[in-house]
C-alpha positions in Angstrom: -0.1 0.1 -0.1 2.9 2.4 0.9 4.3 1.7 -2.7 1.0 2.5 -4.4 0.8 5.8 -2.4 4.5 6.6 -3.1 3.9 5.8 -6.9 0.6 7.8 -7.0 2.6 11.0 -5.4 5.2 10.7 -7.9 2.9 10.6 -10.8 1.1 13.6 -9.5 4.2 15.6 -9.1 5.1 14.4 -12.4 2.0 16.0 -14.1 3.0 19.3 -12.9 6.4 20.0 -14.0 6.5 23.9 -13.6 5.9 23.6 -9.9 8.8 23.1 -8.0 7.5 23.5 -4.3 4.1 24.7 -2.8 5.1 28.3 -4.0 8.1 27.9 -6.3 7.9 27.5 -9.9 10.2 26.3 -12.6 10.4 27.2 -16.4 13.3 25.9 -18.3 16.3 27.3 -16.7 14.4 29.8 -14.7 13.3 29.5 -10.9 10.7 31.8 -9.5 10.5 32.0 -5.9 7.7 33.1 -3.6 5.7 35.5 -5.8 3.5 37.5 -3.4 1.4 40.6 -4.1 0.3 43.7 -1.8 -2.9 43.8 -0.3 -5.2 46.6 -1.2 -7.8 48.9 0.5 -11.0 48.8 -1.1 -11.6 50.4 -4.5 -7.9 50.6 -5.2 -6.9 50.7 -8.7 -3.5 48.7 -8.6 -1.3 46.5 -6.8 2.4 45.3 -7.0 3.9 41.7 -7.3 7.1 40.6 -6.3 9.4 37.6 -6.4 12.7 36.3 -7.0 13.5 35.0 -10.5 16.6 33.1 -10.6 18.3 32.2 -14.1 20.4 28.9 -14.0 20.9 28.6 -17.4 24.0 30.0 -19.7 21.8 32.5 -21.6 20.0 35.6 -20.5 16.1 35.8 -20.5 13.8 38.6 -20.2 10.5 38.9 -18.4 8.6 40.7 -21.2 4.9 40.9 -20.0 1.9 39.4 -18.0 -1.9 38.5 -18.2 -4.2 38.5 -15.3 -7.9 38.0 -15.6 -8.3 40.4 -12.7 -6.4 43.2 -14.1 -6.8 45.4 -17.1 -3.2 45.3 -17.7 0.1 43.7 -16.1 3.2 45.5 -16.9 7.0 45.3 -15.6 8.1 48.2 -13.6 11.2 49.7 -12.0 11.3 52.3 -9.2 14.5 54.4 -8.6 15.6 57.4 -7.4 16.2 60.4 -9.6 18.0 62.9 -7.7 15.9 63.6 -4.5 12.5 61.9 -6.2 11.6 58.4 -6.5 10.3 57.6 -9.8 8.3 54.6 -11.3 8.4 53.8 -14.9 7.3 50.8 -17.1 10.3 48.9 -18.7 9.1 48.8 -22.3 11.8 46.2 -23.1 10.9 44.2 -20.0 13.4 42.8 -17.1 16.5 41.1 -18.0 17.3 38.0 -15.9 21.1 37.2 -16.3 22.4 33.8 -17.2 23.6 32.3 -13.7 22.0 35.4 -11.9 18.9 36.6 -10.2 16.7 39.6 -10.1 14.7 40.4 -6.8 11.5 42.2 -7.4 10.5 43.7 -4.4 8.6 46.9 -2.8 10.7 50.1 -3.9 12.6 48.4 -6.8 11.6 46.2 -9.6 8.0 44.7 -9.7 5.0 43.5 -11.6 2.4 46.1 -11.6 -1.2 44.8 -11.8 -3.3 48.0 -13.3 -7.1 48.3 -13.3 -8.0 45.5 -10.8 -11.3 44.5 -10.6 -11.6 43.9 -6.7 -9.8 44.3 -3.5 -6.6 42.2 -3.0 -7.1 40.6 0.5 -4.6 39.0 2.8 -4.5 35.3 2.5 -5.9 34.9 -1.2 -3.9 33.9 -4.1 -4.1 35.6 -7.5 -3.3 33.6 -10.8 -1.0 35.5 -13.3 0.6 34.3 -16.6 4.1 35.5 -16.8 5.6 35.5 -20.1 9.6 35.3 -20.8 11.4 36.3 -24.1 13.0 32.8 -24.4 11.5 30.4 -21.9 7.8 31.3 -22.8 4.8 31.4 -20.4 3.9 30.1 -17.0 0.9 30.5 -14.6 2.1 31.6 -11.3 0.0 32.0 -8.1 0.7 35.3 -6.2 -0.1 35.0 -2.6 -1.9 38.3 -1.3 0.2 39.7 1.8 -0.7 42.5 4.0 2.3 45.2 4.2 3.5 43.7 7.7 3.9 40.4 6.3 5.5 41.7 3.2 8.2 43.7 5.2 8.8 40.6 7.4 9.5 38.6 4.2 11.7 41.0 2.6 13.7 41.7 5.9 14.0 37.8 6.2 15.8 37.9 2.9 18.5 40.1 4.5 17.4 43.3 2.4 16.0 46.4 3.3 12.1 46.1 2.6 11.9 49.4 0.7 15.3 48.8 -1.0 15.7 48.6 -5.0 15.5 45.2 -6.5 19.1 43.8 -7.1 20.8 41.7 -9.4 23.2 39.2 -8.3 
């Protein structure tokens, strides 16, 4: 009976090759870790999505777009200081994920912007988003919605300032 259960578990896991663990995803040489989104107040028009994208391959790739049933648009954005002013802009050519490196998307830096959301993002729910990469293709990813305090705790656990810029390693 234990053998049958083990085989059944292996078969189920084999049917979902893009999911590495409960909240990590794999697409070719790309690994997407802990995607999460910011909870919103009622009637907010936007929210942000964050994650770590690691490229274990020998060739750079690029996050170029996204789609979500709950948003009018999904865009790849960057926030950075321009003199004394923090500015946000869409990355029209997408975000490069360097070969053998990683990019951290977090508040105050690189992020995915969900624009024209159809409902409030509530702590504890999951929102499904299709991310598209230039070379690896597309993957459905579940973004866990977290309130700001939980997000800050997660970012500090990673050893970075919660409001710092995304980093490339």
